[in-house]
N, C-alpha and C positions, 0 to 999 in steps of 0.2 A: 504494500500500500504506500510505500515511500516514493515509488517512482524512481526513474533513473534519468539523469541528465537534465538539460534545460529545454524549454519549449523550442520546437523546430520552426515556429512561426516567425516570419520575417516582417519587419515594418517597412512598408513602401508608401510614402505619402501620396504618390500618384494613384495607387490603388485605393487608398483610403478616400481620396477625393472622388474617384469614380463611384465608390460604394455610397458615399454621401449623396452625390448627385442622383444616382439611380433610385435610392430609397426615397429621397425627397420628391422627385418627380412622380414616381409611381404611386406612392401613398397619397400625395397631394391630389393627383388626378382622380384616383378612386374615391377620395373623400369629396372632391368637388362634384363628381358625377352623382354621388349619393345626395349631396345638398341640392343639386339642380333638378333632380328627378324624384319620383315617388318610389324609386327602386333602391334597395341597398346593394351597393357595388363592392363594399369593403367588408373584410372580416379580419380579426386579429392574426390568424396564421399567415396572411399575406405579408405582414411585416417580417416574419421569419423567412418567408420565401425570398424576400428582397435581400436579406443577408446572404443567402446562398447565390441568388442570381447575379448580384453585383459585387459581393465580397469574395466569393470563391467560384466565379463564373465557369471555370474550367473543370470543376469536379463533376463526376458522373451524376450525383444526386441533384445537381443544379441545372441540368439540361431540360429543354422543352418537354420531352416525353415524360420526365419525372415530375416537373412542376404541374403540368396540365393533367397528366394521367394520374399522378399521385393524389391530387386534390379530388379528381372525379371518383376514383376508386374508393378512397377513404370516406368521402361524403356519402356515396351510394351505400356503403356498409352502414354508416351511421343512420341514414334514413331507413334502411331496411330493419335495423334493430329497433329503432324508435317506433316506427309504425307497426311493427309486429309485436313488440313486447312492452312498449311504454318506456318509462324512465326508471332509474334506480342505480344503486351502486354497482351491482353485478352486471346489469345491462350495459352500463357505460364502460366498465372494464372489459367485458366480452367484445363490445363493439370496437374498442381501440385495439385490442389484441388481434381481432379478426382483420381489421383494416391493415395492421402491420403485415400480417401474413399474406393478405391479398395483394398488397403493394409489392411485396417481395416476389410472389409467384408470377406477377404480371410485369416484372422488371420496371416498375414505376415508383420505386421507393423514393419518397421525398419527406424527410423528417417533419417539416412544419405541417404536412397534411395529417400526421398522426393525431393532431388536435382537432381535426374536423368532426369526428364523431362526438366529441365532447361539446363542441359548439352546437351541433345539430340537436343533441339531446337536451342540453340546458336551455336552448332557445325554443324547443318544441317546433322545429322547422318543418315546413311542408315540402312537398316534392319539388316545387319550383326553385327551392334553394340550390338544387343541383345545377341549375342553369344560371341563376343570378342570386348570389354573387359568384358562385364557385367557377363555373365554366367561363363566363365573361371576364371575371376578375383575373383568373389564372392565365387566360389568353392575353389579356392586357399586360400582365407582368412579363410574359415572354416577349411580346412585341417590343415593349420598352427595353427589355434586357438585350434584345438583338440590336436595337438602334443605339442605345447608350454604350454598351460594351464595345461595339465596333467603331465607336468614335475614337478610341485609343488604338494607336497602331500596334501596340504589344498584345492586344486582346483579340481573340477570334472566338466568337460565340454565334451559334452553338458549336460544340465540338462533335456532336452527333445528334441525329434526329430520331433514330429508332433502335 
């Protein structure tokens, strides 16, 4: 439990600036769309998705397939559990565990999406939640990640699509 050595993470001010810009623009846009319409475009896990999409854009779990697919798979699991069994401690735990397994089996693992069943169950979400904010929001995160990450010559995003 002591660990060994120092953190392998490197400090790169340019990357920090790109992460700041990506998170700012993405979350501000999702918030603005929510304020301007009668539709909720944002949910808390998108903040964590921005950390991956703009902070470690080249990691496998940060790619479009994982961001969009992970949120869709995990939310679908949450909705299935909620609408089949209601809410409760064990239902929420089973939904999160099942979502993790489903993401792993579909090669769409995206850690922020692991929170989606919790969001669904705590909010008592309807089936439309799968499309807005989940699908539209995750697609917008990916589109902005493509645009913003590729503004920097040292970044190539995405590194894979499927």
